[in-house]
DRENKE-956928 format. One record per residue (C-alpha): chain; residue in one letter; x, y negated, z negated. Coordinates in nm, 2 decimals, decimal comma, padded with zeros to 4 digits. Last residue first. Layout:
// DRENKE-956928
> A	a	X	Y	Z
...
This chain:
// DRENKE-956928
> A	m	-01,05	-00,02	-01,42
> A	k	-01,24	00,25	-01,60
> A	m	-01,29	00,47	-01,29
> A	a	-00,91	00,51	-01,25
> A	c	-00,86	00,66	-01,60
> A	d	-01,13	00,93	-01,57
> A	w	-01,02	00,99	-01,21
> A	e	-00,66	01,08	-01,29
> A	l	-00,40	00,81	-01,22
> A	s	-00,06	00,93	-01,10
> A	s	-00,11	00,77	-00,77
> A	n	00,07	00,93	-00,48
> A	s	-00,23	00,93	-00,24
> A	r	-00,54	00,87	-00,45
> A	k	-00,79	00,90	-00,17
> A	s	-00,83	01,28	-00,15
> A	l	-00,89	01,34	-00,52
> A	w	-01,07	01,01	-00,55
> A	d	-01,35	01,12	-00,31
> A	r	-01,47	01,37	-00,57
> A	g	-01,47	01,10	-00,83
> A	l	-01,65	00,86	-00,60
> A	d	-01,92	01,11	-00,54
> A	s	-01,96	01,16	-00,92
> A	k	-01,98	00,79	-00,98
> A	v	-02,24	00,72	-00,71
> A	d	-02,55	00,67	-00,93
> A	e	-02,36	00,54	-01,23
> A	f	-02,20	00,27	-01,01
> A	a	-02,55	00,14	-00,93
> A	p	-02,67	00,18	-00,57
> A	g	-02,69	-00,12	-00,34
> A	l	-02,40	-00,13	-00,11
> A	h	-02,23	00,21	-00,13
> A	k	-01,98	00,21	00,17
> A	r	-01,85	-00,15	00,14
> A	h	-01,81	-00,13	-00,24
> A	a	-01,67	00,22	-00,21
> A	n	-01,40	00,10	00,03
> A	i	-01,30	-00,18	-00,21
> A	g	-01,30	00,05	-00,50
> A	h	-01,09	00,31	-00,32
> A	q	-00,84	00,03	-00,23
> A	y	-00,82	-00,07	-00,59
> A	d	-00,76	00,29	-00,69
> A	p	-00,49	00,34	-00,42
> A	g	-00,31	00,03	-00,55
> A	y	-00,30	00,13	-00,91
> A	d	-00,03	00,39	-00,92
> A	d	00,18	00,25	-00,64
> A	y	00,14	-00,09	-00,81
> A	s	00,37	00,04	-01,08
> A	a	00,29	00,18	-01,42
> A	g	00,39	00,00	-01,74
> A	k	00,06	00,04	-01,92
> A	v	-00,19	-00,15	-01,70
> A	y	-00,53	-00,14	-01,88
> A	p	-00,50	-00,51	-02,00
> A	r	-00,47	-00,65	-01,64
> A	r	-00,17	-00,88	-01,59
> A	a	00,03	-00,62	-01,40
> A	y	-00,24	-00,60	-01,13
> A	n	-00,21	-00,96	-01,03
> A	s	00,02	-00,99	-00,72
> A	r	-00,07	-00,65	-00,57
> A	w	-00,43	-00,71	-00,67
> A	y	-00,46	-01,04	-00,48
> A	t	-00,28	-00,92	-00,17
> A	e	-00,49	-00,60	-00,16
> A	e	-00,81	-00,80	-00,20
> A	a	-00,71	-01,05	00,07
> A	v	-00,64	-00,77	00,31
> A	p	-00,97	-00,58	00,22
> A	n	-01,18	-00,89	00,28
> A	v	-01,51	-00,81	00,10
> A	s	-01,84	-00,93	00,24
> A	a	-02,06	-01,16	00,04
> A	m	-02,40	-01,02	-00,06
């Protein structure tokens, strides 16, 4: 499995998040922490299916979300 470059991912999402269909006028400050959480989760949970780690990721989101206004149920759908 290819490794993920967190700097390249952050640069990509910062430039492209607004084109995603789920973005409803929010700023990158709302979506950036979720993208970062996903990058870190990918590196931490190599192998298990999303459904197998979803509850752990949801608990982690509470401490990782920074100033994002996204609740976990919205963040996990991205």
